[in-house]
N, C-alpha and C positions, 0 to 999 in steps of 0.2 A: 368850382373846380377842385377835384381831389388831388392832393399832393402829399409828400411824405410827412408833413407836419399837420395834416388834417386831424381834427378831433373826431373820434369814433368810439363806438362801443363794440365789445367782443364778448363771446362766451365759448366755452368748450365743455364737453362732458367729462366728469371725473368718474371713471368706471361706469357702473350701471345704477348708481345711487344718487349722484349729485351733478350739479352744473356750477361752473365758475363763471362769474360775470364781472366785467370791469370796463370802466371808461378810461381811455388812455390819457386824459388830461388830469386825472386824479389817480394817484397810485393807491387805489383801493380795490381789493378783490372781495366779492361777495359770493359765498357758497350757498346754493339753494338745493333743497331736495326736489324731486320731480313733481311734488305737489305744490311747489312754489313757496315753501316755507324757508325763511332765512335760517341757515344753520350756523354760519360764522361770517364775521366781517373782519378783514385784515387791512389795516392801513400801513403802508410802507412809508416811513419818514425819510423822504428824499427831497432835497432842494430842487425846485424846477430850474431848468436851463432856458435862458431867453433865446428868442429867434432874432438874429441880427437883421438889420436893415439890408445888408448885402445879401443875406439868404432870401429875404422876402422879395427883393428885386430880381434875384435869379429865378425864383419860382413863378413870378408873374404878378403884376400889379393888380390884377382882377381877382386874386385869390383872397379868401377869408382865412385869417390866421387866429389860432387860439392865443391866449396871453403868454404862453410859453410852449416849448417843445413838448409833445406828448412823451410819456414815459415808455410806452410799449406799442408795438404794431400788430401783435398777434398773441393769442392765448392758446395753449395746447396742453395735453397731458399725456403721460405714459401709462404703461400697464400697472404700475404701482400706485397710480393716482397722483403722482407728483405733478405740479402745475409749472409750466414753463411760460414766462412772459418774455417774448422776443423784443428786445430793446429797439428804440428808434435811434438811428445814428444820424450824424450830420449829413446834409446833402453834399458836402464836399468830400466825404469819405467814399473812396472808390473801391475799397477792399470788399470782397464778396463775403468775408466772414461776418457772422452775426453773434452778438452777445445776448445771453438770456439769463434772467433771474429764475432760480428754481425754488419752489415752495413745496411744503408737505401737502398732503391731501386735505389738511385742516387749515392751510393758509399760512403756516409758519415759514419764514424765510430760511433757506438752507444754504444756497450757493449762488455764485455768478459763474457762468461758463461761457465758452465760445464754440460755435459751430462753424464748419467750413462754408456754409451758405444758409439761406433761410430754410429751416426744416419744414417739410410737409407732413411728416409722420414720425412719431417716436414709438417704436414697437419692439418688445422684448429688449434686447440689448443693443439696438441699432437706431440710428437716425437716418431718415430717407429725405432726399431733396432732389429737385429738378435742376439739371445743369445742361450745358450745351456741349455736345461731343465735338471732336475735331472736324467732323464733316458738317457742323452747323446744325445738326438735328438735336432735338431735345432728348435727353436721357435721364432715367431715374438712377441716382447713385445712392448707395448704402454705405454708411460708415459705422463701424462697430464702436460702441462706447466701452472703452477698456475697463473702467472701474464701475460699471453699471450695478453689479451685485454688491459692491461695497458702499454705494451712495446711501446717505441717510434717507430714511423715510419719514422721520418725525423730528 
């Protein structure tokens, strides 16, 4: 059964030249060209957080759990090639906001930021996400990133 702490693999395109691949139980990003050649490997030195027995019980006794919480639940990139690793949060966290680690197109850590919800797309100077309107219908929302042009690229 898939749950918020499931081990998984992710990838996203970086412009038209590379792919970023990562497994969420290791904080390692591997950049490949489109011919499958490794261009860069980035290891983020971060201490794993354990999954409590209370969390495991809440998620279900028939679930398979990794040895610790995954580091991220999604990888994506923007027009500048920056990589966004959307962080995994506690199952007890009811806040819709999502934290993300931002890396350069070459895998160098730049920032940690927070989005109002899980981003679906980062394009130009905006982040897009799916939310629920007052009538209960799904809506696509756009939030402008105020300092987008000032953000580091390397």
